[in-house]
ROVEX-942575 format. One record per residue (C-alpha): x, y, z; residue number from 1. Coordinates in steps of 0.1 Angstrom, whole numbers, plus 5000, padded with zeros to 4 digits. Layout:
// residues N
<site><u>X</u><v>Y</v><w>Z</w><num>NUM</num></site>
...
***
This chain:
// residues 324
<site><u>5514</u><v>4910</v><w>6214</w><num>1</num></site>
<site><u>5509</u><v>4948</v><w>6210</w><num>2</num></site>
<site><u>5545</u><v>4953</v><w>6208</w><num>3</num></site>
<site><u>5549</u><v>4927</v><w>6180</w><num>4</num></site>
<site><u>5521</u><v>4944</v><w>6160</w><num>5</num></site>
<site><u>5538</u><v>4978</v><w>6162</w><num>6</num></site>
<site><u>5570</u><v>4963</v><w>6151</w><num>7</num></site>
<site><u>5555</u><v>4948</v><w>6120</w><num>8</num></site>
<site><u>5540</u><v>4982</v><w>6110</w><num>9</num></site>
<site><u>5573</u><v>4999</v><w>6114</w><num>10</num></site>
<site><u>5589</u><v>4973</v><w>6093</w><num>11</num></site>
<site><u>5564</u><v>4977</v><w>6065</w><num>12</num></site>
<site><u>5569</u><v>5015</v><w>6065</w><num>13</num></site>
<site><u>5606</u><v>5011</v><w>6062</w><num>14</num></site>
<site><u>5602</u><v>4987</v><w>6032</w><num>15</num></site>
<site><u>5579</u><v>5011</v><w>6013</w><num>16</num></site>
<site><u>5603</u><v>5040</v><w>6018</w><num>17</num></site>
<site><u>5631</u><v>5019</v><w>6004</w><num>18</num></site>
<site><u>5610</u><v>5010</v><w>5973</w><num>19</num></site>
<site><u>5600</u><v>5046</v><w>5967</w><num>20</num></site>
<site><u>5637</u><v>5057</v><w>5970</w><num>21</num></site>
<site><u>5647</u><v>5030</v><w>5945</w><num>22</num></site>
<site><u>5621</u><v>5042</v><w>5919</w><num>23</num></site>
<site><u>5633</u><v>5077</v><w>5923</w><num>24</num></site>
<site><u>5668</u><v>5067</v><w>5919</w><num>25</num></site>
<site><u>5659</u><v>5047</v><w>5887</w><num>26</num></site>
<site><u>5641</u><v>5077</v><w>5872</w><num>27</num></site>
<site><u>5670</u><v>5100</v><w>5880</w><num>28</num></site>
<site><u>5694</u><v>5076</v><w>5863</w><num>29</num></site>
<site><u>5672</u><v>5074</v><w>5832</w><num>30</num></site>
<site><u>5671</u><v>5112</v><w>5829</w><num>31</num></site>
<site><u>5708</u><v>5114</v><w>5834</w><num>32</num></site>
<site><u>5713</u><v>5087</v><w>5807</w><num>33</num></site>
<site><u>5692</u><v>5107</v><w>5783</w><num>34</num></site>
<site><u>5710</u><v>5139</v><w>5790</w><num>35</num></site>
<site><u>5743</u><v>5121</v><w>5784</w><num>36</num></site>
<site><u>5732</u><v>5106</v><w>5750</w><num>37</num></site>
<site><u>5741</u><v>5128</v><w>5719</w><num>38</num></site>
<site><u>5713</u><v>5146</v><w>5698</w><num>39</num></site>
<site><u>5707</u><v>5140</v><w>5660</w><num>40</num></site>
<site><u>5718</u><v>5167</v><w>5636</w><num>41</num></site>
<site><u>5695</u><v>5185</v><w>5611</w><num>42</num></site>
<site><u>5710</u><v>5165</v><w>5581</w><num>43</num></site>
<site><u>5703</u><v>5132</v><w>5599</w><num>44</num></site>
<site><u>5667</u><v>5143</v><w>5605</w><num>45</num></site>
<site><u>5663</u><v>5153</v><w>5568</w><num>46</num></site>
<site><u>5678</u><v>5120</v><w>5556</w><num>47</num></site>
<site><u>5656</u><v>5100</v><w>5579</w><num>48</num></site>
<site><u>5625</u><v>5119</v><w>5565</w><num>49</num></site>
<site><u>5636</u><v>5117</v><w>5528</w><num>50</num></site>
<site><u>5621</u><v>5083</v><w>5520</w><num>51</num></site>
<site><u>5587</u><v>5095</v><w>5531</w><num>52</num></site>
<site><u>5589</u><v>5127</v><w>5509</w><num>53</num></site>
<site><u>5600</u><v>5107</v><w>5478</w><num>54</num></site>
<site><u>5570</u><v>5084</v><w>5483</w><num>55</num></site>
<site><u>5547</u><v>5115</v><w>5485</w><num>56</num></site>
<site><u>5563</u><v>5129</v><w>5454</w><num>57</num></site>
<site><u>5557</u><v>5097</v><w>5435</w><num>58</num></site>
<site><u>5521</u><v>5096</v><w>5447</w><num>59</num></site>
<site><u>5517</u><v>5132</v><w>5435</w><num>60</num></site>
<site><u>5532</u><v>5124</v><w>5401</w><num>61</num></site>
<site><u>5508</u><v>5095</v><w>5398</w><num>62</num></site>
<site><u>5478</u><v>5118</v><w>5407</w><num>63</num></site>
<site><u>5491</u><v>5143</v><w>5381</w><num>64</num></site>
<site><u>5493</u><v>5117</v><w>5354</w><num>65</num></site>
<site><u>5457</u><v>5105</v><w>5362</w><num>66</num></site>
<site><u>5445</u><v>5141</v><w>5361</w><num>67</num></site>
<site><u>5463</u><v>5147</v><w>5327</w><num>68</num></site>
<site><u>5448</u><v>5115</v><w>5314</w><num>69</num></site>
<site><u>5414</u><v>5126</v><w>5326</w><num>70</num></site>
<site><u>5420</u><v>5160</v><w>5309</w><num>71</num></site>
<site><u>5429</u><v>5143</v><w>5276</w><num>72</num></site>
<site><u>5397</u><v>5122</v><w>5278</w><num>73</num></site>
<site><u>5376</u><v>5152</v><w>5285</w><num>74</num></site>
<site><u>5392</u><v>5171</v><w>5256</w><num>75</num></site>
<site><u>5386</u><v>5141</v><w>5234</w><num>76</num></site>
<site><u>5349</u><v>5140</v><w>5245</w><num>77</num></site>
<site><u>5347</u><v>5177</v><w>5238</w><num>78</num></site>
<site><u>5361</u><v>5172</v><w>5203</w><num>79</num></site>
<site><u>5337</u><v>5143</v><w>5197</w><num>80</num></site>
<site><u>5308</u><v>5164</v><w>5210</w><num>81</num></site>
<site><u>5318</u><v>5192</v><w>5186</w><num>82</num></site>
<site><u>5319</u><v>5167</v><w>5157</w><num>83</num></site>
<site><u>5285</u><v>5153</v><w>5167</w><num>84</num></site>
<site><u>5270</u><v>5188</v><w>5170</w><num>85</num></site>
<site><u>5284</u><v>5196</v><w>5135</w><num>86</num></site>
<site><u>5269</u><v>5163</v><w>5122</w><num>87</num></site>
<site><u>5236</u><v>5171</v><w>5139</w><num>88</num></site>
<site><u>5235</u><v>5205</v><w>5123</w><num>89</num></site>
<site><u>5242</u><v>5189</v><w>5088</w><num>90</num></site>
<site><u>5214</u><v>5164</v><w>5094</w><num>91</num></site>
<site><u>5190</u><v>5191</v><w>5105</w><num>92</num></site>
<site><u>5197</u><v>5210</v><w>5073</w><num>93</num></site>
<site><u>5191</u><v>5178</v><w>5053</w><num>94</num></site>
<site><u>5159</u><v>5171</v><w>5072</w><num>95</num></site>
<site><u>5147</u><v>5206</v><w>5064</w><num>96</num></site>
<site><u>5156</u><v>5202</v><w>5027</w><num>97</num></site>
<site><u>5138</u><v>5168</v><w>5026</w><num>98</num></site>
<site><u>5108</u><v>5182</v><w>5044</w><num>99</num></site>
<site><u>5106</u><v>5210</v><w>5019</w><num>100</num></site>
<site><u>5108</u><v>5184</v><w>4991</w><num>101</num></site>
<site><u>5081</u><v>5162</v><w>5006</w><num>102</num></site>
<site><u>5058</u><v>5192</v><w>5010</w><num>103</num></site>
<site><u>5065</u><v>5202</v><w>4974</w><num>104</num></site>
<site><u>5058</u><v>5166</v><w>4962</w><num>105</num></site>
<site><u>5026</u><v>5165</v><w>4983</w><num>106</num></site>
<site><u>5014</u><v>5197</v><w>4967</w><num>107</num></site>
<site><u>5023</u><v>5184</v><w>4933</w><num>108</num></site>
<site><u>5006</u><v>5151</v><w>4940</w><num>109</num></site>
<site><u>4975</u><v>5169</v><w>4951</w><num>110</num></site>
<site><u>4975</u><v>5190</v><w>4919</w><num>111</num></site>
<site><u>4980</u><v>5158</v><w>4898</w><num>112</num></site>
<site><u>4952</u><v>5140</v><w>4917</w><num>113</num></site>
<site><u>4928</u><v>5169</v><w>4910</w><num>114</num></site>
<site><u>4938</u><v>5169</v><w>4874</w><num>115</num></site>
<site><u>4934</u><v>5131</v><w>4872</w><num>116</num></site>
<site><u>4899</u><v>5134</v><w>4885</w><num>117</num></site>
<site><u>4892</u><v>5161</v><w>4860</w><num>118</num></site>
<site><u>4906</u><v>5140</v><w>4832</w><num>119</num></site>
<site><u>4887</u><v>5110</v><w>4843</w><num>120</num></site>
<site><u>4855</u><v>5131</v><w>4843</w><num>121</num></site>
<site><u>4863</u><v>5144</v><w>4809</w><num>122</num></site>
<site><u>4870</u><v>5109</v><w>4796</w><num>123</num></site>
<site><u>4838</u><v>5096</v><w>4810</w><num>124</num></site>
<site><u>4819</u><v>5124</v><w>4795</w><num>125</num></site>
<site><u>4836</u><v>5118</v><w>4761</w><num>126</num></site>
<site><u>4828</u><v>5081</v><w>4765</w><num>127</num></site>
<site><u>4791</u><v>5089</v><w>4770</w><num>128</num></site>
<site><u>4791</u><v>5112</v><w>4739</w><num>129</num></site>
<site><u>4808</u><v>5085</v><w>4718</w><num>130</num></site>
<site><u>4783</u><v>5059</v><w>4729</w><num>131</num></site>
<site><u>4755</u><v>5082</v><w>4720</w><num>132</num></site>
<site><u>4769</u><v>5093</v><w>4686</w><num>133</num></site>
<site><u>4779</u><v>5058</v><w>4675</w><num>134</num></site>
<site><u>4745</u><v>5045</v><w>4687</w><num>135</num></site>
<site><u>4727</u><v>5072</v><w>4667</w><num>136</num></site>
<site><u>4748</u><v>5065</v><w>4636</w><num>137</num></site>
<site><u>4736</u><v>5029</v><w>4637</w><num>138</num></site>
<site><u>4766</u><v>5009</v><w>4647</w><num>139</num></site>
<site><u>4747</u><v>4997</v><w>4678</w><num>140</num></site>
<site><u>4723</u><v>4978</v><w>4655</w><num>141</num></site>
<site><u>4752</u><v>4955</v><w>4644</w><num>142</num></site>
<site><u>4757</u><v>4924</v><w>4665</w><num>143</num></site>
<site><u>4792</u><v>4912</v><w>4674</w><num>144</num></site>
<site><u>4791</u><v>4886</v><w>4646</w><num>145</num></site>
<site><u>4781</u><v>4912</v><w>4620</w><num>146</num></site>
<site><u>4808</u><v>4935</v><w>4630</w><num>147</num></site>
<site><u>4834</u><v>4907</v><w>4628</w><num>148</num></site>
<site><u>4821</u><v>4898</v><w>4593</w><num>149</num></site>
<site><u>4825</u><v>4934</v><w>4583</w><num>150</num></site>
<site><u>4859</u><v>4936</v><w>4597</w><num>151</num></site>
<site><u>4871</u><v>4905</v><w>4578</w><num>152</num></site>
<site><u>4862</u><v>4922</v><w>4546</w><num>153</num></site>
<site><u>4879</u><v>4954</v><w>4556</w><num>154</num></site>
<site><u>4915</u><v>4963</v><w>4563</w><num>155</num></site>
<site><u>4904</u><v>4989</v><w>4589</w><num>156</num></site>
<site><u>4899</u><v>4975</v><w>4624</w><num>157</num></site>
<site><u>4881</u><v>5006</v><w>4637</w><num>158</num></site>
<site><u>4848</u><v>4991</v><w>4623</w><num>159</num></site>
<site><u>4851</u><v>4964</v><w>4650</w><num>160</num></site>
<site><u>4844</u><v>4990</v><w>4677</w><num>161</num></site>
<site><u>4807</u><v>4995</v><w>4685</w><num>162</num></site>
<site><u>4781</u><v>4995</v><w>4712</w><num>163</num></site>
<site><u>4773</u><v>4965</v><w>4734</w><num>164</num></site>
<site><u>4744</u><v>4962</v><w>4758</w><num>165</num></site>
<site><u>4760</u><v>4948</v><w>4789</w><num>166</num></site>
<site><u>4737</u><v>4923</v><w>4807</w><num>167</num></site>
<site><u>4715</u><v>4918</v><w>4776</w><num>168</num></site>
<site><u>4701</u><v>4883</v><w>4772</w><num>169</num></site>
<site><u>4698</u><v>4868</v><w>4737</w><num>170</num></site>
<site><u>4671</u><v>4843</v><w>4727</w><num>171</num></site>
<site><u>4692</u><v>4823</v><w>4701</w><num>172</num></site>
<site><u>4707</u><v>4798</v><w>4726</w><num>173</num></site>
<site><u>4672</u><v>4790</v><w>4740</w><num>174</num></site>
<site><u>4659</u><v>4786</v><w>4704</w><num>175</num></site>
<site><u>4688</u><v>4762</v><w>4696</w><num>176</num></site>
<site><u>4681</u><v>4743</v><w>4728</w><num>177</num></site>
<site><u>4644</u><v>4740</v><w>4719</w><num>178</num></site>
<site><u>4653</u><v>4727</v><w>4684</w><num>179</num></site>
<site><u>4674</u><v>4700</v><w>4699</w><num>180</num></site>
<site><u>4646</u><v>4689</v><w>4722</w><num>181</num></site>
<site><u>4616</u><v>4693</v><w>4698</w><num>182</num></site>
<site><u>4630</u><v>4689</v><w>4663</w><num>183</num></site>
<site><u>4596</u><v>4683</v><w>4647</w><num>184</num></site>
<site><u>4581</u><v>4717</v><w>4657</w><num>185</num></site>
<site><u>4580</u><v>4746</v><w>4633</w><num>186</num></site>
<site><u>4605</u><v>4775</v><w>4632</w><num>187</num></site>
<site><u>4579</u><v>4800</v><w>4644</w><num>188</num></site>
<site><u>4570</u><v>4779</v><w>4674</w><num>189</num></site>
<site><u>4607</u><v>4776</v><w>4683</w><num>190</num></site>
<site><u>4610</u><v>4814</v><w>4680</w><num>191</num></site>
<site><u>4580</u><v>4821</v><w>4702</w><num>192</num></site>
<site><u>4589</u><v>4796</v><w>4729</w><num>193</num></site>
<site><u>4625</u><v>4808</v><w>4730</w><num>194</num></site>
<site><u>4613</u><v>4844</v><w>4734</w><num>195</num></site>
<site><u>4591</u><v>4834</v><w>4763</w><num>196</num></site>
<site><u>4619</u><v>4814</v><w>4779</w><num>197</num></site>
<site><u>4643</u><v>4844</v><w>4774</w><num>198</num></site>
<site><u>4617</u><v>4868</v><w>4789</w><num>199</num></site>
<site><u>4615</u><v>4846</v><w>4820</w><num>200</num></site>
<site><u>4652</u><v>4847</v><w>4826</w><num>201</num></site>
<site><u>4653</u><v>4884</v><w>4818</w><num>202</num></site>
<site><u>4628</u><v>4889</v><w>4847</w><num>203</num></site>
<site><u>4650</u><v>4867</v><w>4869</w><num>204</num></site>
<site><u>4680</u><v>4888</v><w>4861</w><num>205</num></site>
<site><u>4661</u><v>4920</v><w>4871</w><num>206</num></site>
<site><u>4649</u><v>4904</v><w>4904</w><num>207</num></site>
<site><u>4671</u><v>4919</v><w>4932</w><num>208</num></site>
<site><u>4662</u><v>4889</v><w>4955</w><num>209</num></site>
<site><u>4680</u><v>4865</v><w>4932</w><num>210</num></site>
<site><u>4717</u><v>4870</v><w>4938</w><num>211</num></site>
<site><u>4736</u><v>4838</v><w>4930</w><num>212</num></site>
<site><u>4770</u><v>4850</v><w>4942</w><num>213</num></site>
<site><u>4792</u><v>4841</v><w>4971</w><num>214</num></site>
<site><u>4821</u><v>4858</v><w>4987</w><num>215</num></site>
<site><u>4854</u><v>4839</v><w>4987</w><num>216</num></site>
<site><u>4890</u><v>4846</v><w>4996</w><num>217</num></site>
<site><u>4911</u><v>4849</v><w>4964</w><num>218</num></site>
<site><u>4948</u><v>4858</v><w>4965</w><num>219</num></site>
<site><u>4943</u><v>4872</v><w>5000</w><num>220</num></site>
<site><u>4913</u><v>4894</v><w>4990</w><num>221</num></site>
<site><u>4876</u><v>4889</v><w>4994</w><num>222</num></site>
<site><u>4859</u><v>4887</v><w>4961</w><num>223</num></site>
<site><u>4824</u><v>4880</v><w>4949</w><num>224</num></site>
<site><u>4822</u><v>4849</v><w>4927</w><num>225</num></site>
<site><u>4794</u><v>4831</v><w>4909</w><num>226</num></site>
<site><u>4777</u><v>4805</v><w>4930</w><num>227</num></site>
<site><u>4776</u><v>4775</v><w>4906</w><num>228</num></site>
<site><u>4756</u><v>4755</v><w>4932</w><num>229</num></site>
<site><u>4726</u><v>4779</v><w>4929</w><num>230</num></site>
<site><u>4695</u><v>4758</v><w>4923</w><num>231</num></site>
<site><u>4681</u><v>4779</v><w>4895</w><num>232</num></site>
<site><u>4714</u><v>4779</v><w>4876</w><num>233</num></site>
<site><u>4719</u><v>4742</v><w>4880</w><num>234</num></site>
<site><u>4683</u><v>4736</v><w>4868</w><num>235</num></site>
<site><u>4689</u><v>4759</v><w>4838</w><num>236</num></site>
<site><u>4720</u><v>4739</v><w>4828</w><num>237</num></site>
<site><u>4704</u><v>4706</v><w>4832</w><num>238</num></site>
<site><u>4672</u><v>4715</v><w>4813</w><num>239</num></site>
<site><u>4685</u><v>4737</v><w>4785</w><num>240</num></site>
<site><u>4721</u><v>4729</v><w>4781</w><num>241</num></site>
<site><u>4755</u><v>4747</v><w>4784</w><num>242</num></site>
<site><u>4748</u><v>4775</v><w>4757</w><num>243</num></site>
<site><u>4716</u><v>4787</v><w>4775</w><num>244</num></site>
<site><u>4734</u><v>4785</v><w>4808</w><num>245</num></site>
<site><u>4764</u><v>4804</v><w>4795</w><num>246</num></site>
<site><u>4743</u><v>4833</v><w>4781</w><num>247</num></site>
<site><u>4724</u><v>4837</v><w>4814</w><num>248</num></site>
<site><u>4757</u><v>4835</v><w>4834</w><num>249</num></site>
<site><u>4774</u><v>4861</v><w>4811</w><num>250</num></site>
<site><u>4745</u><v>4885</v><w>4814</w><num>251</num></site>
<site><u>4745</u><v>4880</v><w>4852</w><num>252</num></site>
<site><u>4782</u><v>4887</v><w>4855</w><num>253</num></site>
<site><u>4779</u><v>4918</v><w>4832</w><num>254</num></site>
<site><u>4750</u><v>4932</v><w>4853</w><num>255</num></site>
<site><u>4769</u><v>4926</v><w>4885</w><num>256</num></site>
<site><u>4799</u><v>4945</v><w>4871</w><num>257</num></site>
<site><u>4783</u><v>4973</v><w>4852</w><num>258</num></site>
<site><u>4749</u><v>4979</v><w>4869</w><num>259</num></site>
<site><u>4746</u><v>4958</v><w>4902</w><num>260</num></site>
<site><u>4720</u><v>4981</v><w>4917</w><num>261</num></site>
<site><u>4697</u><v>4987</v><w>4887</w><num>262</num></site>
<site><u>4699</u><v>4952</v><w>4873</w><num>263</num></site>
<site><u>4691</u><v>4963</v><w>4838</w><num>264</num></site>
<site><u>4713</u><v>4963</v><w>4806</w><num>265</num></site>
<site><u>4735</u><v>4994</v><w>4800</w><num>266</num></site>
<site><u>4754</u><v>5005</v><w>4769</w><num>267</num></site>
<site><u>4791</u><v>5002</v><w>4767</w><num>268</num></site>
<site><u>4818</u><v>5011</v><w>4741</w><num>269</num></site>
<site><u>4831</u><v>4977</v><w>4731</w><num>270</num></site>
<site><u>4859</u><v>4962</v><w>4710</w><num>271</num></site>
<site><u>4843</u><v>4931</v><w>4695</w><num>272</num></site>
<site><u>4875</u><v>4919</v><w>4678</w><num>273</num></site>
<site><u>4893</u><v>4915</v><w>4712</w><num>274</num></site>
<site><u>4861</u><v>4911</v><w>4732</w><num>275</num></site>
<site><u>4869</u><v>4938</v><w>4757</w><num>276</num></site>
<site><u>4859</u><v>4973</v><w>4767</w><num>277</num></site>
<site><u>4870</u><v>4997</v><w>4740</w><num>278</num></site>
<site><u>4891</u><v>5028</v><w>4749</w><num>279</num></site>
<site><u>4880</u><v>5063</v><w>4741</w><num>280</num></site>
<site><u>4907</u><v>5066</v><w>4715</w><num>281</num></site>
<site><u>4893</u><v>5035</v><w>4698</w><num>282</num></site>
<site><u>4859</u><v>5049</v><w>4699</w><num>283</num></site>
<site><u>4870</u><v>5082</v><w>4684</w><num>284</num></site>
<site><u>4889</u><v>5063</v><w>4656</w><num>285</num></site>
<site><u>4858</u><v>5042</v><w>4649</w><num>286</num></site>
<site><u>4836</u><v>5074</v><w>4647</w><num>287</num></site>
<site><u>4861</u><v>5092</v><w>4625</w><num>288</num></site>
<site><u>4863</u><v>5061</v><w>4602</w><num>289</num></site>
<site><u>4826</u><v>5059</v><w>4599</w><num>290</num></site>
<site><u>4824</u><v>5096</v><w>4590</w><num>291</num></site>
<site><u>4852</u><v>5094</v><w>4564</w><num>292</num></site>
<site><u>4836</u><v>5062</v><w>4549</w><num>293</num></site>
<site><u>4800</u><v>5073</v><w>4547</w><num>294</num></site>
<site><u>4801</u><v>5112</v><w>4549</w><num>295</num></site>
<site><u>4833</u><v>5123</v><w>4532</w><num>296</num></site>
<site><u>4820</u><v>5159</v><w>4527</w><num>297</num></site>
<site><u>4804</u><v>5164</v><w>4560</w><num>298</num></site>
<site><u>4806</u><v>5156</v><w>4597</w><num>299</num></site>
<site><u>4769</u><v>5146</v><w>4603</w><num>300</num></site>
<site><u>4747</u><v>5116</v><w>4593</w><num>301</num></site>
<site><u>4730</u><v>5117</v><w>4559</w><num>302</num></site>
<site><u>4698</u><v>5101</v><w>4547</w><num>303</num></site>
<site><u>4703</u><v>5077</v><w>4517</w><num>304</num></site>
<site><u>4680</u><v>5053</v><w>4498</w><num>305</num></site>
<site><u>4696</u><v>5019</v><w>4503</w><num>306</num></site>
<site><u>4691</u><v>4983</v><w>4493</w><num>307</num></site>
<site><u>4696</u><v>4965</v><w>4526</w><num>308</num></site>
<site><u>4691</u><v>4931</v><w>4511</w><num>309</num></site>
<site><u>4720</u><v>4935</v><w>4486</w><num>310</num></site>
<site><u>4740</u><v>4960</v><w>4507</w><num>311</num></site>
<site><u>4746</u><v>4983</v><w>4478</w><num>312</num></site>
<site><u>4730</u><v>5014</v><w>4462</w><num>313</num></site>
<site><u>4699</u><v>5006</v><w>4441</w><num>314</num></site>
<site><u>4702</u><v>5012</v><w>4403</w><num>315</num></site>
<site><u>4678</u><v>5041</v><w>4405</w><num>316</num></site>
<site><u>4694</u><v>5060</v><w>4434</w><num>317</num></site>
<site><u>4675</u><v>5089</v><w>4449</w><num>318</num></site>
<site><u>4688</u><v>5110</v><w>4477</w><num>319</num></site>
<site><u>4663</u><v>5119</v><w>4504</w><num>320</num></site>
<site><u>4669</u><v>5149</v><w>4525</w><num>321</num></site>
<site><u>4706</u><v>5152</v><w>4515</w><num>322</num></site>
<site><u>4725</u><v>5178</v><w>4534</w><num>323</num></site>
<site><u>4757</u><v>5194</v><w>4522</w><num>324</num></site>
***
């Protein structure tokens, strides 16, 4: 048994030696084959590497074209930027010019505004003087009807400009209403009662607690309008008619426009022909017309003996206190 085991070991060693020898022989053969095979020349190596180099050249050319395109884009952007900078400079100059123009216009506007205020103050002062002078001359004693009658007989329309008391209440509509109600009463009684009735409504007009107005939206703006549903006004219209109602309403509207805080009549230069506020020029023309008509040799009122009933000089005329 031991002999058989040792024989097997020897056999295995022999086989392994044979395998190793075979591997070494194979390796030697491969080395010999390699040494026997011919080597590539330099031209063959260059030709085998040429396709790779061409590809690299094409890739480099492509990169160069991309870079050139990028350069052209950047140059274009630089040119556009330069144009924009030039345009910005031009716009800045225009802005500076316009700013200077605006400042000049603002200064001019301020000067004109101050002058306008001055002119308005002067016009208001002239208006006050005209109202005072025309009132002293006596035009204020003429009613609107009298002025219109004078105007119809005259070719000069300046005589239709006079003084109107805004907010003044007249007793005639009340007198007419009383006549319609009590036709058998005497004229004096009508006059007395109409004056009392007119005085009552004058006191109502002065009363600050009576304010028959309402605020309404008209054309997008809040405005103060007459409240026609006011109990006193409705009672006035029902009791004394439209004429008395109209004269109270007109006086109320005039007071609310010309003197809402004081609630008493104020004088105004008035164009009776067109039923509107007269201009300063119209007032000056009316005053000049009066001076030319009644005082041709002077510029101040004169005293004269006059027949007011016949509106002409009496036969035996005597001047009183005439000034040259």
